N, C-alpha and C positions, 0 to 999 in steps of 0.2 A: 526438335522433337518435344512435344508437350507431355507433361506427366499427368496421370490420373489421380484425382483427389477423391478419397472415399470417406464417407461419414458413417460411423457405426452408432446405432441406437439400440438400447434395450427395448424389449417388446412393449413395456409399459410406457416408456418415453415416446415410442412410435405412435401408440394409440392416442396419447395426449396431444401429440403434434397433429395428427389427423383430425381429432376433435376440434382443435383450435382453427385449423384451416377450413373445415366445413362451416364452423360458426362464422368465420370472417366472410366466406363466400355468401352465406345467407344474409349477412348484414348488408353486403354490397348489392345483392340482388333481392331487395326487400319486397318487391312486388311479385305476385304470382299471376301470370297471364292465363286467361281463360282459353280453352281450346276452341270454343265456339264463339262466333260473332252474332250479334243481334241483327235482325233484318236492316235496321237503320244504319248500323256500322258497316254492313256489307254494301249497302247502297252508296254510302259515303266513300268507301274505298274504291268502288267501281265507277265513281263519278256519275251515278244515276240520280236524276233529280225527282223523278216521279214513277209510280207504278203504272203500267199500261193495262187496261182491261180489254183483253181480246177474247 
């Protein structure tokens, strides 16, 4: 049978820990991706080489 290990933190220590975790995540994910693609990017992703004029 395994035993449960519990870590207790005071409120201020918890907030400091959360701040450090958020900061570290932001450092690791330094780039912000755009929601929208440019027409050229969309064409590239869809392997379209030219626009058709119909």
